[in-house]
PDB file of N, CA, C and O in Angstrom, chain B, residues numbered from 101:
ATOM      1  N   MET B 101       7.627 -17.967  24.552  1.00  0.00           N
ATOM      2  CA  MET B 101       6.207 -18.113  24.044  1.00  0.00           C
ATOM      3  C   MET B 101       6.163 -19.032  22.792  1.00  0.00           C
ATOM      4  O   MET B 101       6.378 -18.553  21.679  1.00  0.00           O
ATOM      5  N   LYS B 102       5.873 -20.413  22.977  1.00  0.00           N
ATOM      6  CA  LYS B 102       6.230 -20.910  22.197  1.00  0.00           C
ATOM      7  C   LYS B 102       4.679 -20.921  20.949  1.00  0.00           C
ATOM      8  O   LYS B 102       3.500 -20.778  21.273  1.00  0.00           O
ATOM      9  N   ARG B 103       5.158 -21.109  19.739  1.00  0.00           N
ATOM     10  CA  ARG B 103       3.987 -21.158  18.773  1.00  0.00           C
ATOM     11  C   ARG B 103       3.169 -22.321  19.073  1.00  0.00           C
ATOM     12  O   ARG B 103       3.598 -23.342  19.610  1.00  0.00           O
ATOM     13  N   PRO B 104       1.704 -22.074  18.619  1.00  0.00           N
ATOM     14  CA  PRO B 104       0.656 -23.515  19.046  1.00  0.00           C
ATOM     15  C   PRO B 104       1.052 -24.745  18.026  1.00  0.00           C
ATOM     16  O   PRO B 104       1.382 -24.593  16.850  1.00  0.00           O
ATOM     17  N   ALA B 105       0.977 -25.654  18.536  1.00  0.00           N
ATOM     18  CA  ALA B 105       0.665 -26.993  17.584  1.00  0.00           C
ATOM     19  C   ALA B 105      -0.030 -26.993  16.726  1.00  0.00           C
ATOM     20  O   ALA B 105      -1.153 -26.514  16.886  1.00  0.00           O
ATOM     21  N   LEU B 106       0.233 -27.357  15.876  1.00  0.00           N
ATOM     22  CA  LEU B 106      -1.184 -27.486  14.570  1.00  0.00           C
ATOM     23  C   LEU B 106      -1.897 -27.934  14.488  1.00  0.00           C
ATOM     24  O   LEU B 106      -2.781 -27.622  13.691  1.00  0.00           O
ATOM     25  N   THR B 107      -1.968 -29.253  15.502  1.00  0.00           N
ATOM     26  CA  THR B 107      -3.344 -30.443  15.943  1.00  0.00           C
ATOM     27  C   THR B 107      -4.016 -29.435  16.670  1.00  0.00           C
ATOM     28  O   THR B 107      -5.190 -29.267  16.341  1.00  0.00           O
ATOM     29  N   SER B 108      -3.576 -28.729  17.567  1.00  0.00           N
ATOM     30  CA  SER B 108      -4.665 -27.764  18.687  1.00  0.00           C
ATOM     31  C   SER B 108      -5.084 -26.862  17.868  1.00  0.00           C
ATOM     32  O   SER B 108      -6.287 -26.625  17.978  1.00  0.00           O
ATOM     33  N   ILE B 109      -4.356 -26.093  16.848  1.00  0.00           N
ATOM     34  CA  ILE B 109      -4.995 -25.446  15.897  1.00  0.00           C
ATOM     35  C   ILE B 109      -6.108 -26.043  15.178  1.00  0.00           C
ATOM     36  O   ILE B 109      -7.244 -25.570  15.221  1.00  0.00           O
ATOM     37  N   LEU B 110      -5.755 -27.191  14.446  1.00  0.00           N
ATOM     38  CA  LEU B 110      -6.913 -27.861  13.854  1.00  0.00           C
ATOM     39  C   LEU B 110      -8.122 -28.806  14.707  1.00  0.00           C
ATOM     40  O   LEU B 110      -9.086 -29.392  14.213  1.00  0.00           O
ATOM     41  N   LEU B 111      -7.733 -28.733  16.051  1.00  0.00           N
ATOM     42  CA  LEU B 111      -9.036 -29.168  16.746  1.00  0.00           C
ATOM     43  C   LEU B 111      -9.718 -27.768  17.050  1.00  0.00           C
ATOM     44  O   LEU B 111     -10.712 -28.071  17.710  1.00  0.00           O
ATOM     45  N   GLY B 112      -9.695 -26.692  16.937  1.00  0.00           N
ATOM     46  CA  GLY B 112     -10.277 -25.852  17.585  1.00  0.00           C
ATOM     47  C   GLY B 112     -10.823 -24.897  16.154  1.00  0.00           C
ATOM     48  O   GLY B 112     -11.472 -23.853  16.218  1.00  0.00           O
ATOM     49  N   PHE B 113     -10.370 -25.564  14.939  1.00  0.00           N
ATOM     50  CA  PHE B 113     -10.888 -25.200  13.419  1.00  0.00           C
ATOM     51  C   PHE B 113     -11.884 -26.034  13.090  1.00  0.00           C
ATOM     52  O   PHE B 113     -12.709 -25.809  12.205  1.00  0.00           O
ATOM     53  N   ILE B 114     -11.835 -27.095  13.842  1.00  0.00           N
ATOM     54  CA  ILE B 114     -13.094 -28.229  13.408  1.00  0.00           C
ATOM     55  C   ILE B 114     -14.614 -27.803  13.609  1.00  0.00           C
ATOM     56  O   ILE B 114     -15.517 -27.885  12.777  1.00  0.00           O
ATOM     57  N   PRO B 115     -14.667 -27.416  14.672  1.00  0.00           N
ATOM     58  CA  PRO B 115     -16.509 -26.863  15.250  1.00  0.00           C
ATOM     59  C   PRO B 115     -16.386 -25.495  14.426  1.00  0.00           C
ATOM     60  O   PRO B 115     -17.386 -25.394  13.715  1.00  0.00           O
ATOM     61  N   PHE B 116     -15.681 -24.606  14.294  1.00  0.00           N
ATOM     62  CA  PHE B 116     -15.930 -23.279  13.128  1.00  0.00           C
ATOM     63  C   PHE B 116     -16.291 -24.030  11.657  1.00  0.00           C
ATOM     64  O   PHE B 116     -17.341 -23.946  11.021  1.00  0.00           O
ATOM     65  N   VAL B 117     -15.208 -24.704  11.367  1.00  0.00           N
ATOM     66  CA  VAL B 117     -15.974 -25.331   9.693  1.00  0.00           C
ATOM     67  C   VAL B 117     -17.396 -25.941   9.422  1.00  0.00           C
ATOM     68  O   VAL B 117     -18.245 -25.713   8.560  1.00  0.00           O
ATOM     69  N   ALA B 118     -17.303 -27.162  10.927  1.00  0.00           N
ATOM     70  CA  ALA B 118     -18.513 -27.683  11.415  1.00  0.00           C
ATOM     71  C   ALA B 118     -19.918 -27.249  10.594  1.00  0.00           C
ATOM     72  O   ALA B 118     -20.600 -27.606   9.633  1.00  0.00           O
ATOM     73  N   GLY B 119     -19.852 -25.902  11.989  1.00  0.00           N
ATOM     74  CA  GLY B 119     -20.850 -25.029  12.262  1.00  0.00           C
ATOM     75  C   GLY B 119     -20.947 -23.928  10.905  1.00  0.00           C
ATOM     76  O   GLY B 119     -22.057 -23.412  10.780  1.00  0.00           O
ATOM     77  N   CYS B 120     -20.224 -23.648  10.201  1.00  0.00           N
ATOM     78  CA  CYS B 120     -20.519 -22.393   9.608  1.00  0.00           C
ATOM     79  C   CYS B 120     -20.103 -22.956   7.798  1.00  0.00           C
ATOM     80  O   CYS B 120     -20.588 -22.354   6.841  1.00  0.00           O
ATOM     81  N   PHE B 121     -19.301 -23.984   7.648  1.00  0.00           N
ATOM     82  CA  PHE B 121     -19.390 -24.425   5.966  1.00  0.00           C
ATOM     83  C   PHE B 121     -20.216 -25.385   5.512  1.00  0.00           C
ATOM     84  O   PHE B 121     -20.653 -25.440   4.363  1.00  0.00           O
ATOM     85  N   SER B 122     -20.537 -26.462   6.749  1.00  0.00           N
ATOM     86  CA  SER B 122     -21.467 -27.735   6.023  1.00  0.00           C
ATOM     87  C   SER B 122     -22.690 -27.613   5.839  1.00  0.00           C
ATOM     88  O   SER B 122     -23.327 -28.609   5.495  1.00  0.00           O
ATOM     89  N   VAL B 123     -23.427 -26.199   6.043  1.00  0.00           N
ATOM     90  CA  VAL B 123     -24.730 -25.875   6.350  1.00  0.00           C
ATOM     91  C   VAL B 123     -25.373 -27.060   4.894  1.00  0.00           C
ATOM     92  O   VAL B 123     -26.216 -27.919   5.151  1.00  0.00           O
ATOM     93  N   SER B 124     -24.888 -26.909   3.667  1.00  0.00           N
ATOM     94  CA  SER B 124     -25.628 -27.698   2.593  1.00  0.00           C
ATOM     95  C   SER B 124     -25.381 -28.941   2.893  1.00  0.00           C
ATOM     96  O   SER B 124     -26.097 -29.668   2.204  1.00  0.00           O
ATOM     97  N   LEU B 125     -24.780 -29.462   3.518  1.00  0.00           N
ATOM     98  CA  LEU B 125     -25.011 -31.395   3.615  1.00  0.00           C
ATOM     99  C   LEU B 125     -25.557 -31.347   4.784  1.00  0.00           C
ATOM    100  O   LEU B 125     -25.396 -32.473   5.254  1.00  0.00           O
ATOM    101  N   TRP B 126     -26.434 -30.320   5.970  1.00  0.00           N
ATOM    102  CA  TRP B 126     -27.257 -30.663   7.135  1.00  0.00           C
ATOM    103  C   TRP B 126     -28.749 -29.974   7.029  1.00  0.00           C
ATOM    104  O   TRP B 126     -29.578 -30.215   7.906  1.00  0.00           O
ATOM    105  N   ASP B 127     -29.076 -29.071   5.877  1.00  0.00           N
ATOM    106  CA  ASP B 127     -30.130 -28.262   6.229  1.00  0.00           C
ATOM    107  C   ASP B 127     -31.358 -28.614   5.018  1.00  0.00           C
ATOM    108  O   ASP B 127     -31.702 -28.278   3.885  1.00  0.00           O
ATOM    109  N   ARG B 128     -31.611 -29.235   5.772  1.00  0.00           N
ATOM    110  CA  ARG B 128     -33.006 -30.190   6.086  1.00  0.00           C
ATOM    111  C   ARG B 128     -33.654 -30.360   7.137  1.00  0.00           C
ATOM    112  O   ARG B 128     -33.177 -30.041   8.227  1.00  0.00           O
ATOM    113  N   ILE B 129     -34.915 -30.918   6.999  1.00  0.00           N
ATOM    114  CA  ILE B 129     -35.754 -31.404   8.181  1.00  0.00           C
ATOM    115  C   ILE B 129     -36.007 -32.690   8.654  1.00  0.00           C
ATOM    116  O   ILE B 129     -36.253 -32.994   9.821  1.00  0.00           O
ATOM    117  N   HIS B 130     -35.937 -33.403   7.725  1.00  0.00           N
ATOM    118  CA  HIS B 130     -35.346 -35.148   7.797  1.00  0.00           C
ATOM    119  C   HIS B 130     -34.578 -35.824   7.617  1.00  0.00           C
ATOM    120  O   HIS B 130     -34.133 -35.785   6.470  1.00  0.00           O
ATOM    121  N   PRO B 131     -34.144 -36.521   8.278  1.00  0.00           N
ATOM    122  CA  PRO B 131     -34.526 -37.448   9.036  1.00  0.00           C
ATOM    123  C   PRO B 131     -34.750 -36.866  10.431  1.00  0.00           C
ATOM    124  O   PRO B 131     -34.139 -35.800  10.515  1.00  0.00           O
ATOM    125  N   ILE B 132     -35.460 -37.199  11.661  1.00  0.00           N
ATOM    126  CA  ILE B 132     -35.635 -36.625  12.863  1.00  0.00           C
ATOM    127  C   ILE B 132     -34.763 -37.360  13.505  1.00  0.00           C
ATOM    128  O   ILE B 132     -34.506 -38.305  12.760  1.00  0.00           O
ATOM    129  N   ILE B 133     -34.115 -37.455  14.560  1.00  0.00           N
ATOM    130  CA  ILE B 133     -32.981 -37.852  15.577  1.00  0.00           C
ATOM    131  C   ILE B 133     -33.446 -37.364  16.818  1.00  0.00           C
ATOM    132  O   ILE B 133     -33.314 -36.147  16.945  1.00  0.00           O
ATOM    133  N   LEU B 134     -33.872 -37.870  17.616  1.00  0.00           N
ATOM    134  CA  LEU B 134     -33.838 -37.788  19.099  1.00  0.00           C
ATOM    135  C   LEU B 134     -35.208 -36.770  19.197  1.00  0.00           C
ATOM    136  O   LEU B 134     -35.252 -36.047  20.193  1.00  0.00           O
ATOM    137  N   GLY B 135     -36.432 -36.669  18.122  1.00  0.00           N
ATOM    138  CA  GLY B 135     -37.432 -35.874  18.273  1.00  0.00           C
ATOM    139  C   GLY B 135     -36.746 -34.589  17.927  1.00  0.00           C
ATOM    140  O   GLY B 135     -37.227 -33.623  18.520  1.00  0.00           O
ATOM    141  N   LEU B 136     -35.640 -34.293  17.036  1.00  0.00           N
ATOM    142  CA  LEU B 136     -35.163 -33.075  16.732  1.00  0.00           C
ATOM    143  C   LEU B 136     -35.424 -32.831  15.119  1.00  0.00           C
ATOM    144  O   LEU B 136     -35.938 -33.892  14.765  1.00  0.00           O
ATOM    145  N   PRO B 137     -35.366 -32.291  14.390  1.00  0.00           N
ATOM    146  CA  PRO B 137     -35.043 -32.215  13.179  1.00  0.00           C
ATOM    147  C   PRO B 137     -33.893 -32.357  12.859  1.00  0.00           C
ATOM    148  O   PRO B 137     -33.018 -31.952  13.624  1.00  0.00           O
ATOM    149  N   PHE B 138     -33.525 -33.032  11.518  1.00  0.00           N
ATOM    150  CA  PHE B 138     -31.676 -33.124  11.601  1.00  0.00           C
ATOM    151  C   PHE B 138     -30.664 -32.066  12.207  1.00  0.00           C
ATOM    152  O   PHE B 138     -29.790 -32.245  13.055  1.00  0.00           O
ATOM    153  N   ASN B 139     -31.136 -30.574  11.337  1.00  0.00           N
ATOM    154  CA  ASN B 139     -30.659 -29.286  11.403  1.00  0.00           C
ATOM    155  C   ASN B 139     -30.310 -28.870  12.939  1.00  0.00           C
ATOM    156  O   ASN B 139     -29.234 -28.505  13.412  1.00  0.00           O
ATOM    157  N   PHE B 140     -31.633 -29.053  13.586  1.00  0.00           N
ATOM    158  CA  PHE B 140     -31.205 -28.879  15.123  1.00  0.00           C
ATOM    159  C   PHE B 140     -30.570 -29.930  15.912  1.00  0.00           C
ATOM    160  O   PHE B 140     -30.112 -29.748  17.040  1.00  0.00           O
ATOM    161  N   PHE B 141     -30.561 -30.810  15.407  1.00  0.00           N
ATOM    162  CA  PHE B 141     -29.613 -31.891  16.108  1.00  0.00           C
ATOM    163  C   PHE B 141     -28.292 -31.431  15.970  1.00  0.00           C
ATOM    164  O   PHE B 141     -27.543 -31.191  16.917  1.00  0.00           O
ATOM    165  N   TRP B 142     -27.995 -31.302  14.698  1.00  0.00           N
ATOM    166  CA  TRP B 142     -26.144 -31.147  14.202  1.00  0.00           C
ATOM    167  C   TRP B 142     -25.973 -30.300  14.824  1.00  0.00           C
ATOM    168  O   TRP B 142     -25.193 -30.669  15.702  1.00  0.00           O
ATOM    169  N   LEU B 143     -26.370 -28.701  15.027  1.00  0.00           N
ATOM    170  CA  LEU B 143     -26.005 -27.908  15.836  1.00  0.00           C
ATOM    171  C   LEU B 143     -26.086 -27.458  17.236  1.00  0.00           C
ATOM    172  O   LEU B 143     -25.655 -26.417  17.732  1.00  0.00           O
ATOM    173  N   ILE B 144     -26.916 -28.740  17.945  1.00  0.00           N
ATOM    174  CA  ILE B 144     -26.688 -28.572  19.033  1.00  0.00           C
ATOM    175  C   ILE B 144     -25.793 -29.723  19.466  1.00  0.00           C
ATOM    176  O   ILE B 144     -25.320 -29.729  20.602  1.00  0.00           O
ATOM    177  N   SER B 145     -25.492 -30.902  18.416  1.00  0.00           N
ATOM    178  CA  SER B 145     -24.636 -31.770  18.872  1.00  0.00           C
ATOM    179  C   SER B 145     -23.119 -30.918  19.106  1.00  0.00           C
ATOM    180  O   SER B 145     -22.271 -30.997  19.995  1.00  0.00           O
ATOM    181  N   TRP B 146     -23.244 -29.944  17.666  1.00  0.00           N
ATOM    182  CA  TRP B 146     -21.743 -29.228  17.717  1.00  0.00           C
ATOM    183  C   TRP B 146     -21.487 -28.462  19.000  1.00  0.00           C
ATOM    184  O   TRP B 146     -20.420 -28.430  19.615  1.00  0.00           O
ATOM    185  N   MET B 147     -22.673 -27.821  19.332  1.00  0.00           N
ATOM    186  CA  MET B 147     -22.173 -27.230  20.730  1.00  0.00           C
ATOM    187  C   MET B 147     -21.716 -28.462  21.910  1.00  0.00           C
ATOM    188  O   MET B 147     -21.044 -28.092  22.873  1.00  0.00           O
ATOM    189  N   ILE B 148     -21.961 -29.368  21.833  1.00  0.00           N
ATOM    190  CA  ILE B 148     -21.683 -29.789  23.049  1.00  0.00           C
ATOM    191  C   ILE B 148     -20.415 -30.329  22.821  1.00  0.00           C
ATOM    192  O   ILE B 148     -19.577 -30.430  23.717  1.00  0.00           O
ATOM    193  N   LEU B 149     -20.161 -30.824  21.190  1.00  0.00           N
ATOM    194  CA  LEU B 149     -18.620 -31.223  20.650  1.00  0.00           C
ATOM    195  C   LEU B 149     -17.057 -30.256  20.659  1.00  0.00           C
ATOM    196  O   LEU B 149     -15.842 -30.451  20.640  1.00  0.00           O
ATOM    197  N   THR B 150     -18.034 -29.142  20.702  1.00  0.00           N
ATOM    198  CA  THR B 150     -17.072 -27.422  20.992  1.00  0.00           C
ATOM    199  C   THR B 150     -15.883 -27.549  21.845  1.00  0.00           C
ATOM    200  O   THR B 150     -14.676 -27.590  21.603  1.00  0.00           O
ATOM    201  N   PRO B 151     -16.666 -27.603  23.034  1.00  0.00           N
ATOM    202  CA  PRO B 151     -16.040 -27.538  24.146  1.00  0.00           C
ATOM    203  C   PRO B 151     -15.149 -28.752  24.402  1.00  0.00           C
ATOM    204  O   PRO B 151     -14.109 -28.588  25.039  1.00  0.00           O
ATOM    205  N   VAL B 152     -15.486 -29.949  23.951  1.00  0.00           N
ATOM    206  CA  VAL B 152     -14.581 -30.908  23.670  1.00  0.00           C
ATOM    207  C   VAL B 152     -13.141 -30.767  23.029  1.00  0.00           C
ATOM    208  O   VAL B 152     -12.111 -30.890  23.693  1.00  0.00           O
ATOM    209  N   CYS B 153     -13.171 -30.490  21.637  1.00  0.00           N
ATOM    210  CA  CYS B 153     -12.411 -29.856  21.142  1.00  0.00           C
ATOM    211  C   CYS B 153     -11.156 -28.923  21.292  1.00  0.00           C
ATOM    212  O   CYS B 153     -10.055 -28.709  20.783  1.00  0.00           O
ATOM    213  N   LEU B 154     -12.087 -28.447  22.417  1.00  0.00           N
ATOM    214  CA  LEU B 154     -10.751 -27.173  22.724  1.00  0.00           C
ATOM    215  C   LEU B 154     -10.825 -27.862  23.912  1.00  0.00           C
ATOM    216  O   LEU B 154      -9.672 -27.543  24.202  1.00  0.00           O
ATOM    217  N   TRP B 155     -11.154 -28.505  24.826  1.00  0.00           N
ATOM    218  CA  TRP B 155     -10.464 -29.192  25.758  1.00  0.00           C
ATOM    219  C   TRP B 155      -9.541 -30.430  25.210  1.00  0.00           C
ATOM    220  O   TRP B 155      -8.692 -30.929  25.949  1.00  0.00           O
ATOM    221  N   GLY B 156      -9.754 -30.900  23.866  1.00  0.00           N
ATOM    222  CA  GLY B 156      -8.348 -31.321  23.813  1.00  0.00           C
ATOM    223  C   GLY B 156      -6.944 -31.068  23.279  1.00  0.00           C
ATOM    224  O   GLY B 156      -5.847 -31.549  23.560  1.00  0.00           O
ATOM    225  N   ALA B 157      -7.577 -29.653  21.951  1.00  0.00           N
ATOM    226  CA  ALA B 157      -6.428 -28.564  22.109  1.00  0.00           C
ATOM    227  C   ALA B 157      -5.865 -27.874  23.716  1.00  0.00           C
ATOM    228  O   ALA B 157      -4.675 -27.641  23.927  1.00  0.00           O
ATOM    229  N   TYR B 158      -6.717 -27.678  24.511  1.00  0.00           N
ATOM    230  CA  TYR B 158      -5.736 -27.333  26.175  1.00  0.00           C
ATOM    231  C   TYR B 158      -4.868 -28.178  26.436  1.00  0.00           C
ATOM    232  O   TYR B 158      -3.762 -27.683  26.651  1.00  0.00           O
ATOM    233  N   ARG B 159      -4.954 -29.664  26.529  1.00  0.00           N
ATOM    234  CA  ARG B 159      -4.459 -30.608  26.391  1.00  0.00           C
ATOM    235  C   ARG B 159      -3.212 -30.371  26.029  1.00  0.00           C
ATOM    236  O   ARG B 159      -2.278 -29.970  26.723  1.00  0.00           O
ATOM    237  N   ILE B 160      -3.252 -30.727  24.534  1.00  0.00           N
ATOM    238  CA  ILE B 160      -2.185 -30.644  23.590  1.00  0.00           C
ATOM    239  C   ILE B 160      -0.948 -29.588  24.009  1.00  0.00           C
ATOM    240  O   ILE B 160       0.261 -29.817  24.038  1.00  0.00           O
ATOM    241  N   GLU B 161      -1.897 -27.970  24.420  1.00  0.00           N
ATOM    242  CA  GLU B 161      -0.939 -26.927  24.549  1.00  0.00           C
ATOM    243  C   GLU B 161      -0.180 -26.976  26.117  1.00  0.00           C
ATOM    244  O   GLU B 161       1.001 -26.654  26.244  1.00  0.00           O
ATOM    245  N   THR B 162      -0.981 -27.399  27.212  1.00  0.00           N
ATOM    246  CA  THR B 162      -0.469 -27.739  28.229  1.00  0.00           C
ATOM    247  C   THR B 162       0.625 -29.231  28.309  1.00  0.00           C
ATOM    248  O   THR B 162       1.294 -29.318  29.339  1.00  0.00           O
ATOM    249  N   ARG B 163       0.703 -29.766  27.806  1.00  0.00           N
ATOM    250  CA  ARG B 163       1.673 -30.651  27.498  1.00  0.00           C
ATOM    251  C   ARG B 163       2.717 -30.494  27.142  1.00  0.00           C
ATOM    252  O   ARG B 163       3.636 -31.200  27.556  1.00  0.00           O
ATOM    253  N   ARG B 164       2.922 -29.380  26.139  1.00  0.00           N
ATOM    254  CA  ARG B 164       3.490 -28.899  24.843  1.00  0.00           C
ATOM    255  C   ARG B 164       4.407 -27.886  26.273  1.00  0.00           C
ATOM    256  O   ARG B 164       5.538 -27.423  26.124  1.00  0.00           O
ATOM    257  N   GLU B 165       3.849 -27.789  27.135  1.00  0.00           N
ATOM    258  CA  GLU B 165       4.469 -26.812  27.977  1.00  0.00           C
ATOM    259  C   GLU B 165       5.612 -27.208  29.040  1.00  0.00           C
ATOM    260  O   GLU B 165       6.516 -26.443  29.380  1.00  0.00           O
ATOM    261  N   LEU B 166       5.440 -28.468  29.492  1.00  0.00           N
ATOM    262  CA  LEU B 166       5.976 -29.277  30.160  1.00  0.00           C
ATOM    263  C   LEU B 166       7.094 -29.798  29.873  1.00  0.00           C
ATOM    264  O   LEU B 166       7.876 -30.092  30.778  1.00  0.00           O
ATOM    265  N   VAL B 167       7.450 -30.060  28.305  1.00  0.00           N
ATOM    266  CA  VAL B 167       8.475 -30.630  27.737  1.00  0.00           C
ATOM    267  C   VAL B 167       9.314 -29.537  27.528  1.00  0.00           C
ATOM    268  O   VAL B 167       8.725 -28.555  27.076  1.00  0.00           O
ATOM    269  N   PRO B 168      10.554 -29.404  27.726  1.00  0.00           N
ATOM    270  CA  PRO B 168      11.583 -28.449  27.442  1.00  0.00           C
ATOM    271  C   PRO B 168      11.560 -28.826  25.544  1.00  0.00           C
ATOM    272  O   PRO B 168      11.247 -29.715  24.752  1.00  0.00           O
ATOM    273  N   GLU B 169      12.294 -27.040  25.610  1.00  0.00           N
ATOM    274  CA  GLU B 169      12.411 -27.091  24.037  1.00  0.00           C
ATOM    275  C   GLU B 169      13.398 -27.647  23.596  1.00  0.00           C
ATOM    276  O   GLU B 169      14.429 -27.478  24.247  1.00  0.00           O
ATOM    277  N   ARG B 170      13.459 -28.329  22.610  1.00  0.00           N
ATOM    278  CA  ARG B 170      14.558 -29.035  21.776  1.00  0.00           C
ATOM    279  C   ARG B 170      15.555 -27.633  21.125  1.00  0.00           C
ATOM    280  O   ARG B 170      15.208 -26.561  20.629  1.00  0.00           O
ATOM    281  N   PRO B 171      16.816 -28.193  21.383  1.00  0.00           N
ATOM    282  CA  PRO B 171      17.400 -26.930  20.374  1.00  0.00           C
ATOM    283  C   PRO B 171      17.313 -26.966  18.982  1.00  0.00           C
ATOM    284  O   PRO B 171      17.197 -28.051  18.412  1.00  0.00           O
ATOM    285  N   GLN B 172      17.377 -25.367  18.039  1.00  0.00           N
ATOM    286  CA  GLN B 172      17.236 -25.829  16.612  1.00  0.00           C
ATOM    287  C   GLN B 172      18.087 -26.263  16.225  1.00  0.00           C
ATOM    288  O   GLN B 172      19.168 -26.031  16.766  1.00  0.00           O
ATOM    289  N   MET B 173      17.952 -27.542  14.511  1.00  0.00           N
ATOM    290  CA  MET B 173      18.622 -27.606  14.029  1.00  0.00           C
ATOM    291  C   MET B 173      19.593 -28.859  14.503  1.00  0.00           C
ATOM    292  O   MET B 173      20.601 -29.255  13.918  1.00  0.00           O
ATOM    293  N   GLY B 174      19.192 -29.213  15.343  1.00  0.00           N
ATOM    294  CA  GLY B 174      19.754 -30.374  15.953  1.00  0.00           C
ATOM    295  C   GLY B 174      20.757 -30.566  16.691  1.00  0.00           C
ATOM    296  O   GLY B 174      21.230 -31.612  17.135  1.00  0.00           O
ATOM    297  N   ILE B 175      21.296 -28.699  16.891  1.00  0.00           N
ATOM    298  CA  ILE B 175      22.876 -28.642  17.378  1.00  0.00           C
ATOM    299  C   ILE B 175      22.556 -28.878  19.234  1.00  0.00           C
ATOM    300  O   ILE B 175      21.698 -28.266  19.870  1.00  0.00           O
ATOM    301  N   PRO B 176      23.218 -29.601  19.619  1.00  0.00           N
ATOM    302  CA  PRO B 176      22.794 -29.779  21.333  1.00  0.00           C
ATOM    303  C   PRO B 176      23.706 -28.459  21.997  1.00  0.00           C
ATOM    304  O   PRO B 176      24.821 -28.060  21.657  1.00  0.00           O
ATOM    305  N   ASP B 177      22.866 -27.990  22.982  1.00  0.00           N
ATOM    306  CA  ASP B 177      23.671 -26.939  23.637  1.00  0.00           C
ATOM    307  C   ASP B 177      24.467 -27.315  24.427  1.00  0.00           C
ATOM    308  O   ASP B 177      24.173 -27.966  25.429  1.00  0.00           O
ATOM    309  N   ALA B 178      25.942 -26.866  24.012  1.00  0.00           N
ATOM    310  CA  ALA B 178      27.128 -27.144  24.833  1.00  0.00           C
ATOM    311  C   ALA B 178      27.911 -26.236  25.515  1.00  0.00           C
ATOM    312  O   ALA B 178      28.397 -25.359  24.801  1.00  0.00           O
ATOM    313  N   PRO B 179      28.180 -26.190  26.724  1.00  0.00           N
ATOM    314  CA  PRO B 179      28.770 -25.499  27.658  1.00  0.00           C
ATOM    315  C   PRO B 179      29.669 -24.817  27.181  1.00  0.00           C
ATOM    316  O   PRO B 179      30.361 -25.254  26.262  1.00  0.00           O
ATOM    317  N   VAL B 180      29.878 -23.394  27.794  1.00  0.00           N
ATOM    318  CA  VAL B 180      31.044 -22.742  27.131  1.00  0.00           C
ATOM    319  C   VAL B 180      31.878 -22.683  27.831  1.00  0.00           C
ATOM    320  O   VAL B 180      31.509 -22.373  28.964  1.00  0.00           O
ATOM    321  N   ARG B 181      33.347 -22.904  27.673  1.00  0.00           N
ATOM    322  CA  ARG B 181      34.370 -23.573  28.274  1.00  0.00           C
ATOM    323  C   ARG B 181      35.294 -22.051  28.675  1.00  0.00           C
ATOM    324  O   ARG B 181      35.521 -21.624  27.543  1.00  0.00           O
ATOM    325  N   ASP B 182      35.633 -21.509  29.204  1.00  0.00           N
ATOM    326  CA  ASP B 182      36.925 -20.195  29.525  1.00  0.00           C
ATOM    327  C   ASP B 182      38.172 -20.542  30.082  1.00  0.00           C
ATOM    328  O   ASP B 182      38.571 -20.645  31.242  1.00  0.00           O
ATOM    329  N   GLU B 183      38.798 -20.727  28.755  1.00  0.00           N
ATOM    330  CA  GLU B 183      40.156 -21.837  28.638  1.00  0.00           C
ATOM    331  C   GLU B 183      41.271 -20.862  28.006  1.00  0.00           C
ATOM    332  O   GLU B 183      41.179 -20.208  26.967  1.00  0.00           O
ATOM    333  N   PRO B 184      42.520 -20.952  29.050  1.00  0.00           N
ATOM    334  CA  PRO B 184      43.636 -19.917  28.943  1.00  0.00           C
ATOM    335  C   PRO B 184      43.730 -19.784  27.223  1.00  0.00           C
ATOM    336  O   PRO B 184      43.051 -20.474  26.464  1.00  0.00           O
ATOM    337  N   GLU B 185      44.819 -18.643  26.742  1.00  0.00           N
ATOM    338  CA  GLU B 185      44.737 -18.877  25.845  1.00  0.00           C
ATOM    339  C   GLU B 185      46.358 -19.592  25.557  1.00  0.00           C
ATOM    340  O   GLU B 185      47.236 -19.200  26.326  1.00  0.00           O
ATOM    341  N   SER B 186      46.671 -20.392  24.716  1.00  0.00           N
ATOM    342  CA  SER B 186      48.272 -21.211  24.731  1.00  0.00           C
ATOM    343  C   SER B 186      49.366 -20.752  25.025  1.00  0.00           C
ATOM    344  O   SER B 186      50.194 -20.929  25.919  1.00  0.00           O
ATOM    345  N   GLY B 187      49.176 -19.614  23.414  1.00  0.00           N
ATOM    346  CA  GLY B 187      50.193 -19.352  22.667  1.00  0.00           C
ATOM    347  C   GLY B 187      50.715 -17.907  23.355  1.00  0.00           C
ATOM    348  O   GLY B 187      51.800 -17.342  23.220  1.00  0.00           O
ATOM    349  N   ALA B 188      49.642 -17.559  24.069  1.00  0.00           N
ATOM    350  CA  ALA B 188      50.647 -16.107  24.919  1.00  0.00           C
ATOM    351  C   ALA B 188      51.454 -16.522  25.912  1.00  0.00           C
ATOM    352  O   ALA B 188      51.157 -17.606  26.415  1.00  0.00           O
ATOM    353  N   ALA B 189      52.954 -15.616  26.580  1.00  0.00           N
ATOM    354  CA  ALA B 189      53.084 -16.015  27.644  1.00  0.00           C
ATOM    355  C   ALA B 189      53.219 -14.813  28.564  1.00  0.00           C
ATOM    356  O   ALA B 189      53.372 -14.976  29.774  1.00  0.00           O
TER     357      ALA B 189
END
């Protein structure tokens, strides 16, 4: 099993940060957007954007599953050969 990609982790983390840690930025009633106070509009927009972010993370991870793993440290996988010992007869 592969470790998750950093981009997919960040895409999953964005809605959490936007909903929890940005309260001081949007905690006001005015302006009114689409007939809603700004704080309701902010929360509803992130309710819509959260599945979009998670879908993007899912797409990144499924594409990574299709790509074969590269060998570590740039060392290619070499076939193992069974060669007879040349010195002993």
